[in-house]
RODREN-862857 format. One line per field, with one value per residue: residue number from 0; y, x, z of N, C-alpha, C in turn. Coordinates in Angstrom, 2 decimals. Layout:
<koltis>
i	[NUM:...];
n_y	[Y:...];
n_x	[X:...];
n_z	[Z:...];
ca_y	[Y:...];
ca_x	[X:...];
ca_z	[Z:...];
c_y	[Y:...];
c_x	[X:...];
c_z	[Z:...];
</koltis>
This chain:
<koltis>
i	[0:1:2:3:4:5:6:7:8:9:10:11:12:13:14:15:16:17:18:19:20:21:22:23:24:25:26:27:28:29:30:31:32:33:34:35:36:37:38:39:40:41:42:43:44:45:46:47:48:49:50:51:52:53:54:55:56:57:58:59:60:61:62:63:64:65:66:67:68:69:70:71:72:73:74:75:76:77:78:79:80:81:82:83:84:85:86:87:88:89:90:91:92:93:94:95:96:97:98:99:100:101:102:103:104:105:106:107:108:109:110:111:112:113:114:115:116:117:118:119:120:121:122:123:124:125:126:127:128:129:130:131:132:133:134:135:136:137:138:139:140:141:142:143:144:145:146:147:148:149:150:151:152:153:154:155:156:157:158:159:160:161:162:163:164:165:166:167:168:169:170:171:172:173:174:175:176:177:178:179:180:181:182:183:184:185:186:187:188:189:190:191:192:193:194:195:196:197:198:199:200:201:202:203:204:205:206:207:208:209:210:211:212:213:214:215:216:217:218:219:220:221:222:223:224:225:226:227:228:229:230:231:232:233:234:235:236];
n_y	[0.41:-1.84:-4.51:-5.00:-5.89:-8.40:-9.70:-9.89:-11.70:-13.87:-14.40:-15.44:-17.63:-18.82:-19.90:-21.55:-23.44:-24.30:-25.64:-27.76:-29.10:-29.67:-31.73:-33.54:-34.36:-35.49:-38.28:-39.85:-39.66:-40.64:-43.34:-44.15:-44.09:-45.96:-48.40:-48.44:-48.92:-51.43:-53.18:-52.89:-54.17:-56.65:-57.31:-57.67:-59.53:-61.68:-62.07:-62.70:-65.28:-66.44:-66.78:-68.56:-70.82:-71.57:-72.30:-74.58:-76.34:-76.83:-78.02:-80.20:-81.63:-82.24:-83.81:-85.95:-87.08:-88.04:-89.82:-91.77:-92.64:-93.90:-95.74:-97.47:-98.34:-99.71:-101.71:-102.91:-103.77:-105.69:-107.49:-108.64:-110.25:-113.05:-115.63:-117.89:-117.03:-114.86:-116.28:-117.48:-115.45:-114.12:-113.31:-110.64:-109.26:-109.81:-108.49:-105.96:-105.61:-105.69:-103.36:-101.40:-101.77:-100.96:-98.41:-97.18:-97.61:-96.15:-93.63:-93.38:-93.47:-91.00:-89.16:-89.59:-88.37:-85.67:-85.17:-85.20:-83.06:-81.15:-81.07:-80.44:-77.70:-76.83:-76.72:-75.06:-72.61:-72.29:-71.90:-69.43:-68.00:-67.81:-66.48:-63.87:-63.17:-62.88:-61.00:-58.65:-58.58:-57.79:-55.33:-53.81:-53.69:-52.09:-49.97:-48.72:-47.25:-45.59:-44.02:-42.90:-41.31:-39.52:-38.47:-36.95:-35.02:-33.63:-32.77:-30.78:-29.03:-28.11:-26.22:-23.82:-23.60:-23.22:-20.59:-19.14:-19.44:-18.17:-15.62:-15.41:-15.34:-12.76:-11.11:-11.45:-9.63:-7.20:-7.41:-6.61:-7.32:-8.01:-8.87:-10.77:-12.76:-13.55:-14.69:-16.88:-18.44:-19.24:-20.83:-22.89:-24.44:-25.51:-23.73:-22.19:-20.18:-17.56:-14.77:-13.46:-11.99:-9.59:-10.58:-9.45:-8.99:-11.54:-14.06:-14.49:-16.88:-19.15:-18.62:-17.77:-15.90:-12.85:-10.77:-7.50:-6.18:-7.57:-6.60:-3.82:-3.90:-4.96:-2.65:-0.95:-2.19:-3.06:-5.72:-8.88:-11.82:-14.56:-16.08:-18.47:-19.96:-19.07:-17.65:-14.71:-11.77:-9.26:-6.11:-5.71:-3.57];
n_x	[-31.91:-34.42:-34.62:-31.96:-30.37:-31.66:-31.15:-28.51:-28.48:-29.75:-27.80:-25.69:-26.66:-27.10:-24.50:-23.86:-25.69:-24.82:-22.49:-23.45:-24.62:-22.44:-21.31:-23.68:-23.90:-21.65:-19.35:-18.50:-20.21:-22.72:-21.68:-21.61:-24.24:-25.14:-24.00:-24.62:-27.31:-27.17:-26.27:-28.45:-30.39:-29.51:-29.31:-32.21:-32.89:-31.34:-33.02:-35.12:-34.35:-33.90:-36.33:-37.32:-35.67:-36.74:-38.99:-38.74:-37.34:-39.21:-41.12:-39.85:-39.36:-42.03:-42.84:-40.87:-41.65:-44.37:-43.62:-42.02:-44.23:-45.75:-43.69:-43.70:-46.28:-46.57:-44.71:-46.12:-48.28:-47.58:-46.29:-48.07:-49.52:-48.68:-47.79:-49.71:-51.52:-52.52:-53.62:-55.59:-57.43:-60.39:-61.61:-62.57:-61.39:-58.67:-58.02:-58.88:-56.86:-54.44:-54.84:-54.62:-51.90:-50.94:-51.77:-50.39:-47.60:-47.55:-48.02:-45.77:-43.68:-44.44:-43.97:-41.15:-40.27:-41.24:-39.59:-36.89:-37.28:-37.30:-34.74:-33.41:-34.43:-33.38:-30.71:-30.54:-31.22:-29.29:-27.11:-27.92:-27.88:-25.27:-24.13:-25.52:-24.49:-21.84:-21.94:-22.53:-20.26:-18.38:-19.51:-19.28:-16.52:-15.87:-17.16:-15.80:-13.72:-15.17:-16.45:-14.17:-13.46:-15.55:-15.66:-13.19:-14.03:-15.99:-14.42:-13.14:-15.14:-16.44:-15.14:-15.50:-18.12:-18.92:-17.77:-19.55:-21.88:-21.33:-21.28:-23.91:-25.31:-24.48:-25.47:-28.11:-28.65:-29.05:-30.94:-34.24:-36.95:-39.47:-39.19:-37.31:-38.80:-40.73:-39.05:-37.84:-40.18:-40.88:-38.61:-39.03:-40.66:-38.95:-38.50:-36.41:-34.32:-35.87:-36.46:-36.97:-36.09:-38.20:-38.78:-39.11:-41.87:-42.53:-42.33:-39.27:-38.58:-40.37:-41.12:-43.67:-46.18:-46.98:-49.77:-50.88:-52.20:-50.89:-48.24:-48.42:-49.11:-46.65:-44.94:-46.02:-45.47:-42.74:-42.16:-43.69:-45.83:-45.47:-48.23:-48.25:-45.33:-45.12:-42.85:-41.04:-41.48:-39.32:-38.52:-35.82:-33.15];
n_z	[-94.08:-92.97:-94.16:-95.15:-93.18:-92.39:-94.63:-94.71:-92.62:-93.58:-95.67:-94.23:-92.86:-95.29:-95.95:-93.73:-94.62:-96.99:-96.21:-94.46:-96.64:-98.14:-96.56:-96.34:-98.95:-99.53:-100.79:-98.68:-96.54:-97.98:-98.46:-95.60:-94.93:-96.68:-95.79:-93.22:-93.71:-94.89:-92.86:-90.98:-92.52:-92.72:-90.24:-89.33:-91.15:-89.85:-87.42:-88.75:-89.73:-87.36:-86.32:-88.33:-88.04:-85.54:-86.17:-87.86:-86.19:-84.23:-85.91:-87.01:-84.44:-83.78:-85.99:-85.61:-83.21:-83.95:-85.81:-84.18:-82.68:-84.51:-85.37:-83.02:-82.84:-85.40:-84.71:-82.30:-83.44:-85.42:-83.90:-82.33:-83.97:-85.01:-87.41:-87.20:-85.37:-87.03:-89.16:-87.93:-87.56:-88.76:-91.90:-92.12:-89.85:-90.22:-92.71:-91.79:-90.03:-91.76:-93.33:-91.39:-90.73:-93.28:-93.43:-91.17:-92.20:-94.46:-93.46:-91.97:-93.88:-95.17:-92.98:-92.81:-95.16:-94.71:-92.50:-93.65:-95.47:-93.45:-92.65:-94.71:-94.95:-92.49:-93.07:-95.09:-93.65:-91.93:-93.66:-94.84:-92.58:-91.90:-94.13:-93.95:-91.59:-92.35:-94.26:-92.52:-91.02:-93.23:-94.06:-91.64:-91.50:-93.91:-93.13:-91.17:-92.51:-94.09:-92.20:-91.03:-93.17:-93.30:-90.85:-90.87:-92.94:-91.55:-89.54:-90.93:-91.96:-89.50:-88.06:-89.70:-90.02:-87.18:-87.07:-88.88:-87.60:-85.16:-86.30:-87.09:-84.83:-83.84:-85.77:-85.29:-83.31:-84.16:-86.03:-87.25:-85.27:-86.05:-88.67:-87.95:-86.60:-88.65:-90.38:-88.88:-88.45:-91.04:-91.62:-89.78:-91.11:-92.78:-94.87:-97.15:-99.49:-97.17:-97.74:-100.77:-103.93:-105.89:-109.31:-112.41:-111.97:-110.74:-108.16:-106.65:-105.65:-106.22:-108.61:-109.47:-111.17:-109.95:-108.96:-109.73:-107.67:-105.48:-106.17:-105.54:-102.56:-101.86:-102.45:-100.58:-98.24:-98.27:-97.90:-98.85:-98.24:-100.39:-101.88:-102.88:-102.40:-99.75:-99.16:-98.40:-100.27:-101.74:-102.88:-105.08:-104.61];
ca_y	[-0.35:-3.17:-5.62:-4.98:-6.80:-9.68:-10.44:-10.29:-12.69:-14.96:-14.83:-15.90:-18.82:-19.75:-20.31:-22.73:-24.39:-25.03:-26.38:-28.79:-29.79:-30.29:-33.05:-34.49:-34.66:-36.07:-39.70:-40.54:-39.45:-41.51:-44.66:-44.56:-44.41:-47.29:-49.45:-48.47:-49.86:-52.95:-53.59:-52.89:-54.89:-58.10:-57.69:-57.83:-60.85:-62.54:-62.14:-63.57:-66.45:-67.02:-67.23:-69.67:-71.80:-72.09:-73.02:-75.69:-77.23:-77.33:-78.99:-81.46:-82.45:-82.97:-85.03:-87.07:-87.78:-88.64:-91.03:-92.72:-93.07:-94.90:-96.92:-98.15:-98.85:-100.73:-102.97:-103.65:-104.39:-106.76:-108.31:-109.42:-111.29:-114.09:-116.25:-118.70:-116.05:-114.16:-117.09:-117.76:-114.48:-114.06:-112.63:-109.34:-108.89:-109.92:-107.40:-104.66:-105.50:-105.36:-102.11:-100.60:-101.73:-100.35:-96.95:-96.74:-97.72:-94.90:-92.28:-93.21:-92.89:-89.47:-88.44:-89.32:-87.43:-84.36:-85.16:-84.89:-81.65:-80.20:-81.16:-79.45:-76.36:-76.37:-76.63:-73.74:-71.39:-72.30:-71.42:-68.06:-67.24:-67.51:-65.32:-62.59:-62.89:-62.34:-59.40:-57.45:-58.31:-56.79:-53.90:-53.19:-53.69:-51.20:-48.64:-48.05:-46.37:-44.63:-43.15:-41.99:-40.30:-38.61:-37.64:-36.07:-33.89:-33.02:-31.80:-29.65:-28.20:-27.71:-24.79:-22.79:-23.64:-22.62:-19.19:-18.57:-19.53:-16.94:-14.41:-15.48:-14.83:-11.50:-10.43:-11.41:-8.66:-6.07:-7.57:-6.22:-8.42:-8.67:-9.79:-12.02:-13.80:-14.10:-15.37:-18.12:-19.05:-20.01:-21.66:-23.89:-25.18:-25.94:-22.90:-21.55:-18.96:-16.92:-13.71:-13.73:-10.59:-9.59:-10.84:-9.39:-9.47:-12.95:-14.44:-14.97:-18.25:-20.01:-17.90:-17.57:-14.59:-11.99:-9.84:-6.27:-5.95:-7.92:-5.54:-2.66:-4.19:-4.99:-1.49:-0.35:-2.75:-3.44:-7.21:-9.46:-13.10:-15.19:-17.22:-19.79:-20.86:-18.52:-17.12:-13.03:-11.25:-7.85:-5.38:-5.49:-2.07];
ca_x	[-32.97:-34.56:-34.34:-30.45:-30.04:-32.24:-30.71:-27.23:-28.58:-29.77:-26.85:-24.75:-27.13:-26.63:-23.05:-24.04:-26.57:-23.96:-21.48:-24.20:-24.71:-21.23:-21.31:-24.61:-23.93:-20.18:-19.49:-18.42:-21.86:-23.39:-21.31:-21.81:-25.50:-25.23:-23.23:-25.66:-28.75:-26.74:-26.09:-29.69:-31.32:-29.07:-29.67:-33.51:-32.68:-30.98:-34.18:-36.25:-33.74:-33.99:-37.62:-37.35:-35.09:-37.35:-40.27:-38.21:-37.01:-40.55:-41.72:-39.00:-39.66:-43.41:-42.84:-40.06:-42.52:-45.26:-42.93:-41.69:-45.24:-46.14:-43.17:-44.16:-47.71:-46.45:-44.27:-47.05:-49.40:-47.00:-45.82:-49.41:-49.96:-47.80:-48.49:-50.47:-52.58:-53.19:-54.26:-56.75:-58.27:-61.47:-61.23:-62.79:-60.31:-57.36:-58.12:-58.76:-55.33:-53.52:-55.21:-54.07:-50.47:-50.54:-51.89:-49.31:-46.48:-47.69:-47.91:-44.35:-43.09:-44.58:-43.34:-39.83:-40.26:-41.18:-38.20:-35.79:-37.60:-36.91:-33.34:-32.80:-34.69:-32.62:-29.39:-30.79:-31.26:-27.91:-26.33:-28.40:-27.41:-23.65:-24.18:-26.04:-23.39:-20.68:-22.31:-22.56:-18.89:-17.91:-20.05:-18.57:-14.95:-15.81:-17.93:-14.43:-13.06:-16.22:-16.62:-13.11:-13.41:-16.66:-15.09:-12.20:-14.61:-16.80:-13.44:-12.62:-16.33:-17.08:-14.62:-15.97:-19.63:-18.92:-17.61:-20.73:-22.99:-21.12:-21.77:-25.31:-25.66:-24.16:-26.27:-29.48:-28.95:-29.45:-32.30:-35.67:-37.62:-40.68:-38.64:-36.77:-40.04:-41.21:-37.85:-37.86:-41.46:-40.59:-37.52:-39.51:-41.29:-38.03:-38.52:-35.24:-34.39:-36.90:-36.61:-36.53:-36.40:-39.23:-38.22:-40.17:-43.24:-42.74:-41.58:-37.92:-38.64:-41.13:-41.28:-45.01:-46.30:-47.79:-50.64:-50.64:-52.42:-49.59:-47.10:-48.78:-48.85:-45.31:-44.37:-46.21:-45.05:-41.23:-42.00:-45.02:-45.63:-46.12:-49.13:-47.76:-44.49:-44.94:-41.45:-41.23:-40.93:-39.09:-38.04:-34.47:-32.71];
ca_z	[-94.35:-92.16:-94.93:-95.29:-91.76:-92.39:-95.84:-94.37:-91.63:-94.57:-96.51:-93.11:-92.97:-96.55:-95.80:-92.92:-95.10:-97.90:-95.46:-94.21:-97.71:-98.29:-95.69:-96.60:-100.32:-99.65:-100.97:-97.43:-95.84:-98.66:-97.98:-94.48:-94.91:-97.38:-94.81:-91.99:-94.37:-94.90:-91.52:-90.48:-93.30:-92.28:-88.78:-89.65:-91.62:-88.88:-86.74:-89.36:-89.69:-86.18:-86.34:-89.40:-87.37:-84.31:-86.60:-88.44:-85.36:-83.78:-86.88:-86.78:-83.07:-83.83:-86.86:-85.10:-82.24:-84.65:-86.60:-83.26:-82.23:-85.54:-85.34:-81.95:-83.29:-86.18:-83.90:-81.64:-84.13:-86.17:-82.83:-81.81:-85.18:-85.66:-88.63:-86.77:-84.88:-88.11:-89.98:-87.13:-87.58:-89.62:-93.09:-91.94:-88.86:-91.10:-93.71:-90.90:-89.48:-92.65:-93.63:-90.30:-90.84:-94.38:-93.06:-90.59:-92.96:-95.41:-92.65:-91.45:-95.08:-95.31:-92.04:-93.03:-96.09:-93.99:-91.66:-94.69:-95.67:-92.08:-92.46:-95.85:-94.63:-91.45:-93.81:-95.86:-92.82:-91.43:-94.68:-94.96:-91.40:-92.13:-95.37:-93.25:-90.63:-93.31:-94.89:-91.54:-90.70:-94.27:-93.84:-90.69:-91.90:-94.85:-92.36:-90.52:-93.54:-94.46:-91.09:-90.74:-94.37:-92.80:-89.60:-91.55:-93.73:-90.65:-88.94:-91.77:-92.08:-88.36:-87.58:-90.64:-89.69:-86.07:-87.44:-89.27:-86.46:-84.35:-87.09:-87.17:-83.38:-83.60:-86.69:-84.73:-82.20:-85.03:-87.21:-86.96:-84.38:-86.58:-89.78:-87.69:-86.67:-90.11:-90.85:-88.05:-88.71:-92.15:-91.51:-88.90:-92.10:-93.88:-96.09:-97.23:-98.53:-96.84:-98.33:-102.10:-104.56:-107.15:-110.42:-113.39:-111.57:-110.31:-107.09:-106.88:-105.17:-106.89:-110.07:-109.52:-111.54:-109.10:-109.34:-109.61:-106.15:-104.53:-106.17:-104.69:-101.32:-101.67:-102.51:-99.27:-96.95:-98.17:-98.26:-98.74:-98.25:-101.49:-101.58:-103.53:-101.74:-98.50:-98.98:-98.31:-101.75:-101.53:-104.17:-104.95:-104.73];
c_y	[-1.54:-4.33:-5.90:-6.09:-8.30:-10.46:-10.82:-11.55:-13.98:-15.46:-15.71:-17.46:-19.73:-20.53:-21.62:-23.80:-25.01:-25.79:-27.54:-29.77:-30.42:-31.75:-34.01:-35.14:-35.41:-37.57:-40.45:-40.57:-40.68:-43.11:-45.00:-44.99:-45.77:-48.47:-49.59:-49.39:-50.97:-53.76:-53.84:-53.90:-56.53:-58.48:-58.14:-59.18:-61.96:-62.88:-63.09:-64.99:-67.15:-67.68:-68.65:-70.94:-72.38:-72.93:-74.49:-76.74:-77.66:-78.22:-80.26:-82.31:-83.05:-83.97:-86.15:-87.78:-88.70:-90.08:-92.22:-93.40:-94.12:-95.97:-97.95:-98.89:-99.98:-102.01:-103.60:-104.58:-105.68:-107.89:-109.34:-110.26:-112.12:-114.84:-117.18:-117.84:-115.27:-115.07:-117.60:-116.71:-114.76:-113.18:-111.18:-108.53:-108.80:-108.72:-106.12:-104.48:-105.06:-103.84:-101.05:-100.43:-100.86:-98.76:-96.34:-96.58:-96.40:-93.94:-92.16:-92.71:-91.20:-88.69:-88.33:-88.44:-85.90:-84.14:-84.44:-83.62:-80.90:-80.21:-80.29:-78.11:-75.90:-76.07:-75.12:-72.53:-71.29:-71.58:-69.71:-67.28:-66.85:-66.40:-64.10:-62.20:-62.22:-61.19:-58.34:-57.42:-57.44:-55.48:-53.12:-52.85:-52.20:-49.84:-48.09:-47.11:-45.38:-43.47:-42.16:-41.01:-39.25:-37.76:-36.46:-34.63:-33.10:-32.07:-30.59:-28.66:-27.47:-26.46:-23.65:-22.76:-22.95:-21.02:-18.47:-18.51:-18.41:-15.76:-14.17:-14.96:-13.26:-10.58:-10.40:-10.36:-7.47:-6.09:-7.32:-7.33:-9.01:-9.36:-11.02:-13.13:-14.33:-15.06:-17.03:-18.84:-19.87:-21.03:-23.12:-25.00:-25.59:-25.12:-22.21:-21.39:-18.33:-15.83:-13.63:-12.28:-10.70:-9.58:-10.76:-9.79:-10.84:-12.90:-14.94:-16.42:-19.34:-19.75:-17.91:-16.16:-13.83:-10.98:-8.38:-5.61:-6.43:-7.08:-4.33:-2.88:-4.29:-3.78:-0.72:-0.74:-3.06:-4.83:-7.72:-10.91:-13.78:-16.21:-18.45:-20.64:-20.30:-18.24:-15.43:-12.46:-9.81:-7.26:-5.03:-3.96:-2.02];
c_x	[-33.26:-34.16:-32.85:-30.03:-30.54:-31.74:-29.13:-27.48:-28.80:-28.65:-25.77:-25.33:-27.03:-25.42:-23.13:-24.93:-25.84:-22.91:-22.21:-24.54:-23.43:-21.02:-22.26:-24.64:-22.34:-20.40:-19.29:-19.56:-22.68:-23.14:-21.65:-23.24:-25.92:-25.08:-24.28:-26.97:-28.25:-26.78:-27.71:-30.59:-30.82:-29.25:-31.26:-33.65:-32.30:-32.04:-34.95:-35.83:-33.99:-35.30:-37.85:-36.75:-35.98:-38.53:-39.89:-37.75:-38.35:-41.20:-41.10:-39.43:-41.06:-43.32:-42.09:-40.88:-43.66:-44.80:-42.58:-42.90:-45.91:-45.30:-43.47:-45.38:-47.42:-45.90:-45.10:-47.80:-48.74:-46.69:-46.87:-49.98:-48.81:-48.68:-49.66:-51.69:-53.20:-54.02:-55.44:-57.88:-59.20:-61.06:-61.52:-61.72:-58.88:-57.25:-57.84:-57.21:-54.35:-53.69:-54.70:-52.59:-50.17:-50.66:-50.82:-47.72:-46.45:-47.52:-46.33:-43.48:-43.21:-43.96:-41.75:-39.33:-40.25:-40.11:-37.14:-35.82:-37.18:-35.45:-32.79:-33.05:-33.62:-31.03:-29.47:-30.65:-29.85:-26.90:-26.62:-27.89:-26.01:-23.55:-24.23:-24.91:-21.99:-20.77:-22.16:-21.02:-18.10:-18.28:-19.48:-16.96:-14.93:-16.28:-16.75:-13.78:-13.95:-16.35:-15.44:-12.86:-14.40:-16.27:-14.28:-12.84:-15.25:-15.69:-13.16:-13.87:-16.55:-16.49:-15.40:-17.47:-19.65:-18.68:-18.81:-21.81:-22.86:-21.62:-23.16:-25.95:-25.55:-25.29:-27.74:-29.84:-29.36:-30.68:-33.50:-36.50:-38.99:-40.49:-38.02:-37.76:-40.64:-40.21:-37.96:-39.07:-41.46:-39.73:-37.95:-40.08:-40.28:-38.15:-37.16:-34.83:-35.69:-37.44:-36.11:-36.89:-37.49:-38.36:-39.12:-41.57:-43.60:-41.93:-40.32:-37.71:-39.05:-41.44:-42.80:-45.37:-47.27:-48.81:-50.36:-51.07:-51.42:-48.45:-47.29:-48.61:-47.31:-44.66:-44.61:-45.71:-43.33:-41.03:-43.52:-44.92:-46.39:-47.03:-49.12:-46.84:-44.26:-43.59:-41.96:-40.62:-40.58:-38.70:-36.58:-34.10:-31.48];
c_z	[-93.44:-92.95:-95.12:-94.18:-91.94:-93.62:-95.48:-93.40:-92.62:-95.21:-95.55:-93.21:-94.15:-96.47:-94.95:-93.67:-96.23:-97.48:-95.08:-95.37:-98.31:-97.70:-96.15:-98.04:-100.58:-100.04:-99.84:-96.66:-96.64:-98.51:-96.58:-94.18:-95.63:-96.45:-93.61:-92.51:-94.47:-93.88:-90.81:-91.15:-92.95:-90.92:-88.77:-90.29:-90.90:-87.75:-87.32:-89.56:-88.42:-85.77:-87.32:-88.74:-86.14:-84.96:-87.22:-87.39:-84.44:-84.62:-86.96:-85.75:-83.26:-85.03:-86.38:-84.12:-82.77:-85.23:-85.55:-82.83:-83.22:-85.57:-84.34:-82.39:-84.09:-85.53:-83.03:-82.34:-84.80:-85.23:-82.31:-82.83:-85.47:-86.75:-88.21:-86.19:-86.01:-88.97:-89.31:-87.42:-88.86:-90.65:-92.82:-90.97:-89.58:-92.14:-93.00:-90.49:-90.46:-93.19:-92.65:-90.47:-92.00:-94.07:-92.47:-91.11:-93.83:-94.67:-92.26:-92.62:-95.32:-94.27:-92.18:-94.27:-95.52:-93.14:-92.46:-95.04:-94.58:-92.29:-93.62:-95.54:-93.56:-92.02:-94.39:-94.84:-92.31:-92.35:-94.91:-93.80:-91.41:-93.07:-94.80:-92.38:-91.36:-93.91:-93.90:-91.23:-92.04:-94.23:-92.93:-90.75:-92.73:-94.21:-91.64:-91.24:-93.82:-93.39:-90.99:-91.71:-93.86:-91.72:-90.16:-92.13:-92.63:-89.80:-89.60:-91.92:-90.76:-87.96:-88.29:-90.00:-88.20:-86.24:-87.90:-88.27:-85.32:-84.94:-86.92:-85.77:-83.14:-84.55:-86.10:-83.95:-83.02:-86.05:-86.58:-86.17:-85.31:-87.83:-89.32:-87.32:-87.74:-90.55:-90.20:-88.21:-89.89:-92.19:-90.68:-89.70:-93.10:-95.20:-96.15:-98.89:-98.27:-97.50:-99.65:-102.87:-105.70:-108.30:-111.65:-113.19:-111.04:-108.97:-107.25:-106.33:-106.17:-108.28:-110.37:-110.02:-110.44:-109.72:-108.92:-108.10:-105.43:-104.74:-105.43:-103.33:-101.00:-101.67:-101.15:-98.14:-97.02:-98.54:-98.14:-99.01:-99.59:-101.14:-101.87:-102.66:-100.22:-98.15:-99.14:-99.45:-101.27:-102.93:-103.94:-105.15:-105.60];
</koltis>
């Protein structure tokens, strides 16, 4: 029967799928994935911290220049007005001069606070940067052991997988080409298993109840595609 060959082919691939599953479900594979995720996240964090550091540095330099400019203006303003000269000013000019000096002093105080904030933010960035680098170093150290365990498992599984792949290639020579095309088309859409038995008038894959018309077509053709899961249903002998 033509179906016998494609079912043997499918059984052989099932072994390969199981071996791949053994690797993918292993603690070592999971650990390697976790470590890789940690390193990737911390590297992204470092890039973000570099951007923060650049922004803090620019803000600090801007505030510093503003502060120095105000310091200079306060110095010029106060030096230009000795007591005699100040007393000689009219009331309006004296008031205006004092207001300007007070404005400058207030602005300088605000800038000093902002510069202090810049310094604290720079300290936080430096701390976070060191923490992130430490996490990456720890993850890489742990990753060595995890990768070694995964490599050991792969080394055990690959020879078995290679043998089944060899068998698969041999079986392909005898499989009906039309059935093989159906099989490969379904596998391209990640459908597995592709061929499933009829079970009490239901699809052996998705367990959808099948109509009488479907079962009649199935009896005529030997296999028929399930409208629900797109697997190929056959009647088990």
